BAKOLPA-546442 format. One record per residue (C-alpha): residue in one letter; x, y, z. Coordinates in nm, 2 decimals. Layout:
% BAKOLPA-546442
<res a	X X	Y Y	Z Z>
...
% end
This chain:
% BAKOLPA-546442
<res m	X 0.00	Y 0.00	Z -0.05>
<res q	X 0.06	Y 0.36	Z -0.09>
<res p	X 0.18	Y 0.64	Z 0.21>
<res a	X 0.00	Y 0.91	Z 0.19>
<res v	X 0.01	Y 1.21	Z 0.00>
<res i	X -0.15	Y 1.45	Z 0.21>
<res l	X -0.29	Y 1.87	Z 0.11>
<res a	X -0.19	Y 2.06	Z 0.46>
<res p	X -0.46	Y 2.28	Z 0.58>
<res m	X -0.42	Y 2.63	Z 0.51>
<res a	X -0.65	Y 2.93	Z 0.61>
<res g	X -0.73	Y 3.15	Z 0.33>
<res f	X -0.67	Y 2.91	Z 0.10>
<res t	X -0.85	Y 2.51	Z 0.11>
<res d	X -1.13	Y 2.56	Z -0.02>
<res r	X -1.42	Y 2.37	Z -0.16>
<res t	X -1.27	Y 2.39	Z -0.49>
<res f	X -0.88	Y 2.44	Z -0.39>
<res r	X -1.01	Y 2.09	Z -0.26>
<res a	X -1.14	Y 1.97	Z -0.54>
<res l	X -0.85	Y 2.05	Z -0.79>
<res c	X -0.60	Y 1.86	Z -0.58>
<res a	X -0.83	Y 1.55	Z -0.55>
<res s	X -0.87	Y 1.57	Z -1.00>
<res f	X -0.50	Y 1.55	Z -0.93>
<res g	X -0.39	Y 1.24	Z -0.67>
<res c	X -0.50	Y 1.40	Z -0.35>
<res d	X -0.55	Y 1.14	Z -0.11>
<res l	X -0.71	Y 1.31	Z 0.16>
<res s	X -0.73	Y 1.70	Z 0.27>
<res y	X -0.87	Y 1.87	Z 0.53>
<res t	X -1.09	Y 2.24	Z 0.57>
<res e	X -0.93	Y 2.57	Z 0.69>
<res m	X -0.94	Y 2.60	Z 1.02>
<res v	X -1.24	Y 2.58	Z 1.17>
<res s	X -1.28	Y 2.77	Z 1.53>
<res a	X -1.43	Y 2.57	Z 1.81>
<res k	X -1.56	Y 2.83	Z 2.01>
<res g	X -1.71	Y 3.02	Z 1.65>
<res l	X -1.91	Y 2.71	Z 1.65>
<res y	X -1.96	Y 2.74	Z 1.99>
<res y	X -2.15	Y 3.11	Z 1.93>
<res t	X -2.29	Y 3.00	Z 1.62>
<res d	X -2.10	Y 3.21	Z 1.33>
<res s	X -2.24	Y 3.17	Z 1.08>
<res k	X -1.88	Y 3.24	Z 0.87>
<res t	X -1.75	Y 3.03	Z 1.14>
<res n	X -2.04	Y 2.71	Z 0.96>
<res d	X -2.01	Y 2.82	Z 0.59>
<res l	X -1.60	Y 2.63	Z 0.59>
<res l	X -1.82	Y 2.31	Z 0.71>
<res r	X -1.97	Y 2.29	Z 0.39>
<res l	X -1.84	Y 2.06	Z 0.12>
<res g	X -1.82	Y 2.07	Z -0.24>
<res l	X -1.98	Y 1.84	Z -0.41>
<res n	X -1.90	Y 1.50	Z -0.41>
<res e	X -1.61	Y 1.56	Z -0.21>
<res r	X -1.48	Y 1.30	Z -0.03>
<res h	X -1.21	Y 1.25	Z 0.17>
<res v	X -1.19	Y 1.55	Z 0.38>
<res g	X -1.07	Y 1.58	Z 0.75>
<res l	X -1.23	Y 1.90	Z 0.95>
<res q	X -0.98	Y 2.08	Z 1.14>
<res l	X -1.04	Y 2.24	Z 1.43>
<res f	X -0.87	Y 2.49	Z 1.66>
<res g	X -0.92	Y 2.59	Z 2.02>
<res s	X -0.81	Y 2.61	Z 2.32>
<res d	X -1.08	Y 2.47	Z 2.66>
<res p	X -1.18	Y 2.15	Z 2.68>
<res v	X -1.47	Y 2.16	Z 2.77>
<res i	X -1.60	Y 2.34	Z 2.48>
<res l	X -1.39	Y 2.18	Z 2.20>
<res s	X -1.62	Y 1.85	Z 2.37>
<res k	X -1.89	Y 2.00	Z 2.30>
<res i	X -1.82	Y 2.04	Z 1.95>
<res v	X -1.71	Y 1.74	Z 1.85>
<res r	X -1.98	Y 1.55	Z 1.95>
<res h	X -2.23	Y 1.81	Z 1.86>
<res l	X -2.01	Y 1.78	Z 1.52>
<res c	X -1.94	Y 1.38	Z 1.54>
<res d	X -2.40	Y 1.43	Z 1.55>
<res t	X -2.47	Y 1.70	Z 1.24>
<res v	X -2.14	Y 1.64	Z 1.04>
<res g	X -1.98	Y 1.35	Z 1.06>
<res n	X -2.01	Y 1.17	Z 0.78>
<res d	X -1.94	Y 1.39	Z 0.59>
<res f	X -1.59	Y 1.38	Z 0.73>
<res d	X -1.28	Y 1.07	Z 0.74>
<res c	X -1.18	Y 1.25	Z 1.06>
<res i	X -1.17	Y 1.51	Z 1.28>
<res d	X -0.82	Y 1.72	Z 1.33>
<res f	X -0.69	Y 1.93	Z 1.59>
<res n	X -0.48	Y 2.21	Z 1.56>
<res m	X -0.14	Y 2.27	Z 1.77>
<res g	X 0.10	Y 2.45	Z 1.43>
<res c	X -0.06	Y 2.81	Z 1.29>
<res p	X 0.17	Y 3.01	Z 1.37>
<res a	X -0.04	Y 3.32	Z 1.33>
<res r	X -0.02	Y 3.60	Z 1.60>
<res k	X -0.34	Y 3.60	Z 1.66>
<res i	X -0.41	Y 3.25	Z 1.68>
<res t	X -0.16	Y 3.26	Z 1.94>
<res s	X -0.20	Y 3.54	Z 2.11>
<res n	X -0.51	Y 3.35	Z 2.23>
<res g	X -0.32	Y 3.02	Z 2.34>
<res e	X -0.41	Y 2.84	Z 2.07>
<res g	X -0.26	Y 2.70	Z 1.75>
<res s	X 0.16	Y 2.60	Z 1.82>
<res a	X 0.05	Y 2.81	Z 2.21>
<res l	X -0.03	Y 2.46	Z 2.28>
<res m	X 0.33	Y 2.34	Z 2.25>
<res r	X 0.39	Y 2.51	Z 2.57>
<res e	X 0.11	Y 2.32	Z 2.71>
<res p	X 0.17	Y 1.97	Z 2.76>
<res l	X -0.08	Y 1.95	Z 3.05>
<res l	X -0.32	Y 2.11	Z 2.90>
<res v	X -0.30	Y 1.86	Z 2.54>
<res s	X -0.36	Y 1.59	Z 2.79>
<res n	X -0.67	Y 1.75	Z 2.91>
<res i	X -0.82	Y 1.85	Z 2.53>
<res l	X -0.74	Y 1.55	Z 2.30>
<res s	X -0.86	Y 1.32	Z 2.64>
<res a	X -1.15	Y 1.56	Z 2.64>
<res m	X -1.21	Y 1.50	Z 2.23>
<res v	X -1.17	Y 1.18	Z 2.15>
<res k	X -1.39	Y 1.08	Z 2.44>
<res s	X -1.65	Y 1.27	Z 2.28>
<res s	X -1.64	Y 1.17	Z 1.94>
<res t	X -1.69	Y 0.91	Z 1.70>
<res l	X -1.46	Y 0.97	Z 1.42>
<res p	X -1.08	Y 0.95	Z 1.43>
<res i	X -0.92	Y 1.25	Z 1.62>
<res s	X -0.55	Y 1.38	Z 1.47>
<res v	X -0.32	Y 1.63	Z 1.52>
<res k	X -0.11	Y 1.86	Z 1.33>
<res m	X 0.22	Y 2.05	Z 1.56>
<res r	X 0.51	Y 2.18	Z 1.51>
<res k	X 0.86	Y 2.10	Z 1.62>
<res g	X 0.78	Y 2.32	Z 1.92>
<res w	X 0.79	Y 2.71	Z 2.04>
<res d	X 1.11	Y 2.75	Z 1.97>
<res e	X 1.46	Y 2.61	Z 2.01>
<res a	X 1.52	Y 2.57	Z 2.37>
<res h	X 1.15	Y 2.42	Z 2.42>
<res v	X 1.15	Y 2.16	Z 2.11>
<res n	X 0.90	Y 1.90	Z 2.21>
<res c	X 0.79	Y 1.74	Z 1.99>
<res v	X 0.83	Y 1.38	Z 2.11>
<res q	X 0.66	Y 1.45	Z 2.46>
<res i	X 0.38	Y 1.60	Z 2.28>
<res a	X 0.38	Y 1.37	Z 2.02>
<res s	X 0.32	Y 1.13	Z 2.34>
<res i	X 0.09	Y 1.20	Z 2.51>
<res c	X -0.05	Y 1.22	Z 2.17>
<res q	X -0.05	Y 0.85	Z 2.16>
<res d	X -0.15	Y 0.82	Z 2.54>
<res c	X -0.46	Y 1.00	Z 2.48>
<res g	X -0.61	Y 0.76	Z 2.15>
<res i	X -0.51	Y 1.02	Z 1.91>
<res s	X -0.52	Y 0.79	Z 1.58>
<res s	X -0.24	Y 0.99	Z 1.30>
<res i	X 0.06	Y 1.28	Z 1.44>
<res a	X 0.12	Y 1.62	Z 1.11>
<res i	X 0.42	Y 1.73	Z 1.25>
<res h	X 0.58	Y 2.04	Z 1.03>
<res g	X 0.97	Y 2.05	Z 1.15>
<res r	X 1.02	Y 2.40	Z 1.22>
<res t	X 0.93	Y 2.59	Z 1.54>
<res r	X 0.67	Y 2.81	Z 1.56>
<res d	X 0.92	Y 3.10	Z 1.60>
<res q	X 1.07	Y 3.02	Z 1.29>
<res l	X 0.74	Y 3.07	Z 1.13>
<res y	X 0.79	Y 2.98	Z 0.76>
<res g	X 1.16	Y 3.06	Z 0.74>
<res g	X 1.48	Y 2.84	Z 0.75>
<res y	X 1.42	Y 2.48	Z 0.66>
<res a	X 1.20	Y 2.19	Z 0.77>
<res d	X 1.39	Y 2.01	Z 1.10>
<res l	X 1.33	Y 1.64	Z 0.93>
<res d	X 1.53	Y 1.50	Z 1.28>
<res c	X 1.29	Y 1.61	Z 1.47>
<res i	X 0.96	Y 1.37	Z 1.22>
<res s	X 1.18	Y 1.07	Z 1.29>
<res a	X 1.27	Y 1.15	Z 1.64>
<res v	X 0.87	Y 1.14	Z 1.66>
<res k	X 0.86	Y 0.88	Z 1.38>
<res s	X 1.08	Y 0.63	Z 1.64>
<res a	X 0.88	Y 0.74	Z 1.97>
<res v	X 0.49	Y 0.65	Z 1.82>
<res s	X 0.34	Y 0.36	Z 1.68>
<res i	X 0.08	Y 0.60	Z 1.57>
<res p	X 0.11	Y 0.71	Z 1.20>
<res v	X 0.37	Y 1.00	Z 1.16>
<res i	X 0.28	Y 1.24	Z 0.90>
<res g	X 0.60	Y 1.44	Z 0.78>
<res n	X 0.57	Y 1.81	Z 0.61>
<res g	X 0.72	Y 2.15	Z 0.58>
<res d	X 0.91	Y 2.17	Z 0.19>
<res i	X 0.70	Y 1.92	Z 0.05>
<res r	X 0.81	Y 2.15	Z -0.35>
<res s	X 0.91	Y 1.85	Z -0.54>
<res a	X 0.88	Y 1.47	Z -0.59>
<res k	X 1.19	Y 1.42	Z -0.52>
<res d	X 1.11	Y 1.63	Z -0.13>
<res a	X 0.84	Y 1.40	Z -0.05>
<res l	X 1.09	Y 1.10	Z -0.12>
<res n	X 1.30	Y 1.25	Z 0.06>
<res m	X 1.09	Y 1.27	Z 0.34>
<res f	X 1.02	Y 0.90	Z 0.35>
<res s	X 1.39	Y 0.76	Z 0.32>
<res y	X 1.51	Y 1.00	Z 0.63>
<res t	X 1.26	Y 1.01	Z 0.88>
<res h	X 0.98	Y 0.72	Z 0.69>
<res c	X 0.69	Y 0.88	Z 0.82>
<res d	X 0.40	Y 0.73	Z 0.66>
<res g	X 0.26	Y 1.01	Z 0.41>
<res v	X 0.41	Y 1.37	Z 0.41>
<res m	X 0.15	Y 1.65	Z 0.44>
<res v	X 0.27	Y 1.90	Z 0.10>
<res a	X 0.16	Y 2.25	Z 0.19>
<res r	X 0.29	Y 2.55	Z 0.00>
<res g	X 0.40	Y 2.35	Z -0.29>
<res a	X 0.10	Y 2.28	Z -0.36>
<res l	X -0.08	Y 2.66	Z -0.42>
<res g	X -0.07	Y 2.72	Z -0.84>
<res n	X 0.07	Y 2.42	Z -0.84>
<res p	X -0.19	Y 2.06	Z -0.80>
<res w	X 0.02	Y 1.84	Z -0.98>
<res i	X 0.25	Y 1.79	Z -0.69>
<res f	X 0.05	Y 1.49	Z -0.60>
<res s	X 0.04	Y 1.34	Z -0.99>
<res e	X 0.43	Y 1.41	Z -0.97>
<res i	X 0.43	Y 1.23	Z -0.62>
<res k	X 0.24	Y 0.96	Z -0.66>
<res a	X 0.42	Y 0.90	Z -0.98>
<res a	X 0.76	Y 0.85	Z -0.78>
<res l	X 0.68	Y 0.67	Z -0.50>
<res c	X 0.50	Y 0.45	Z -0.83>
<res g	X 0.75	Y 0.43	Z -1.04>
<res t	X 0.61	Y 0.58	Z -1.33>
<res h	X 0.70	Y 0.85	Z -1.58>
<res y	X 0.62	Y 1.24	Z -1.56>
<res t	X 0.50	Y 1.51	Z -1.73>
<res p	X 0.52	Y 1.87	Z -1.61>
<res p	X 0.23	Y 2.04	Z -1.71>
<res t	X 0.32	Y 2.30	Z -2.02>
<res e	X 0.34	Y 2.66	Z -1.90>
<res q	X -0.02	Y 2.66	Z -2.11>
<res e	X -0.16	Y 2.39	Z -1.92>
<res r	X -0.12	Y 2.60	Z -1.60>
<res m	X -0.34	Y 2.97	Z -1.78>
<res e	X -0.57	Y 2.69	Z -1.80>
<res l	X -0.62	Y 2.54	Z -1.52>
<res a	X -0.62	Y 2.88	Z -1.37>
<res c	X -0.88	Y 2.99	Z -1.52>
<res q	X -1.04	Y 2.67	Z -1.45>
<res h	X -1.02	Y 2.82	Z -1.10>
<res a	X -1.09	Y 3.11	Z -1.11>
<res k	X -1.43	Y 2.99	Z -1.29>
<res r	X -1.55	Y 2.73	Z -0.95>
<res v	X -1.44	Y 2.97	Z -0.75>
<res i	X -1.66	Y 3.22	Z -0.89>
<res a	X -1.97	Y 2.91	Z -0.93>
<res d	X -1.94	Y 2.79	Z -0.58>
<res k	X -1.97	Y 3.19	Z -0.44>
<res g	X -2.04	Y 3.44	Z -0.66>
<res e	X -1.82	Y 3.76	Z -0.81>
<res h	X -1.71	Y 3.89	Z -0.53>
<res g	X -1.49	Y 3.48	Z -0.51>
<res i	X -1.25	Y 3.71	Z -0.77>
<res i	X -1.18	Y 3.88	Z -0.46>
<res e	X -1.08	Y 3.61	Z -0.28>
<res l	X -0.86	Y 3.44	Z -0.60>
<res r	X -0.62	Y 3.74	Z -0.59>
<res k	X -0.38	Y 3.60	Z -0.33>
<res h	X -0.40	Y 3.25	Z -0.53>
<res m	X -0.32	Y 3.28	Z -0.90>
<res p	X 0.04	Y 3.50	Z -0.86>
<res f	X 0.19	Y 3.12	Z -0.79>
<res y	X 0.03	Y 3.00	Z -1.12>
<res l	X 0.30	Y 3.23	Z -1.26>
<res q	X 0.63	Y 3.13	Z -1.09>
<res g	X 0.87	Y 3.08	Z -1.30>
<res i	X 0.70	Y 3.11	Z -1.68>
<res r	X 0.73	Y 3.48	Z -1.89>
<res n	X 0.64	Y 3.77	Z -1.79>
<res a	X 0.58	Y 3.65	Z -1.52>
<res a	X 0.63	Y 4.02	Z -1.28>
<res a	X 0.34	Y 4.22	Z -1.51>
<res l	X 0.13	Y 3.99	Z -1.52>
<res r	X 0.15	Y 3.95	Z -1.10>
<res q	X 0.05	Y 4.32	Z -1.11>
<res r	X -0.25	Y 4.25	Z -1.33>
<res v	X -0.35	Y 3.95	Z -1.18>
<res t	X -0.38	Y 4.11	Z -0.82>
<res a	X -0.61	Y 4.38	Z -0.97>
<res v	X -0.90	Y 4.20	Z -1.17>
<res e	X -1.25	Y 4.26	Z -1.11>
<res s	X -1.39	Y 3.98	Z -1.32>
<res l	X -1.37	Y 3.61	Z -1.46>
<res s	X -1.33	Y 3.79	Z -1.86>
<res d	X -1.03	Y 3.98	Z -1.77>
<res l	X -0.84	Y 3.68	Z -1.56>
<res q	X -0.90	Y 3.50	Z -1.83>
<res r	X -0.76	Y 3.80	Z -2.09>
<res l	X -0.50	Y 3.83	Z -1.93>
<res l	X -0.35	Y 3.50	Z -1.87>
<res l	X -0.52	Y 3.28	Z -2.16>
<res d	X -0.39	Y 3.58	Z -2.42>
<res r	X -0.10	Y 3.68	Z -2.27>
<res h	X 0.04	Y 3.70	Z -2.58>
<res d	X -0.16	Y 3.98	Z -2.77>
<res p	X 0.06	Y 4.28	Z -2.71>
<res k	X -0.22	Y 4.47	Z -2.68>
<res t	X -0.32	Y 4.28	Z -2.34>
<res y	X -0.05	Y 4.44	Z -2.15>
<res n	X -0.11	Y 4.79	Z -2.41>
<res k	X -0.48	Y 4.87	Z -2.26>
% end
């Protein structure tokens, strides 16, 4: 059986449309954007919308964040009763480094609170009919690298699997992911361990598997503008040939991505797409000029004209 190749949850990026695109290229499992347990508890409409899956969408985990064991326990029970059949698992976030999350003691800030982590995970597992997984980091900073300790707590609490990003919270997304810490976690626990960090090609994924002996890889920024990465990794695992997309194919998929978002969210969806589109342009001709223009487009027709008719001089002289 092949190891899993998974799309990481990324706030503002892994919406229904992008998850479906990645699944079409071989992604085995994806996650919702981070969902606030408190937001669900207080019935916030925007938070609830994150739970809505796309038509025929399968193999999705619901990612929660929070820090109150009582609220998390109640929300897990509620989710299992109401939308439990829609999701493969509930994932608990202990990896987000964003200040607005960590300042509330949530996300990767929980890496500093092993006892609280134990209380939270025990409460969630007891309340759930779905597997509970965890996404975490190497530690809070280099002086407090405790991923092995936290992983052992996860296992003791009945967590089904762990995804570990090989960076501390202090690193944010800079520097390089530490594969040694992922390997150490894999050696310390018997539950599946997913390696995360710096997977931007099949070569990176194969190196992660070889070095850490992890049970799967989680692709994050490497999938932005490049959902083909799942096909590339799957081909490498099977030992089959992979043909990367042409420049034209990349532009066509970018437009298809935009069309699907607008069909799902309405014309205002074009605003959300402004952060996705520059990733499709990496490494192509006239990328700098195109980036400026795609981040200001106001309609699908404008975007299609820029990306599909970019060789027409009139496109740049209007």
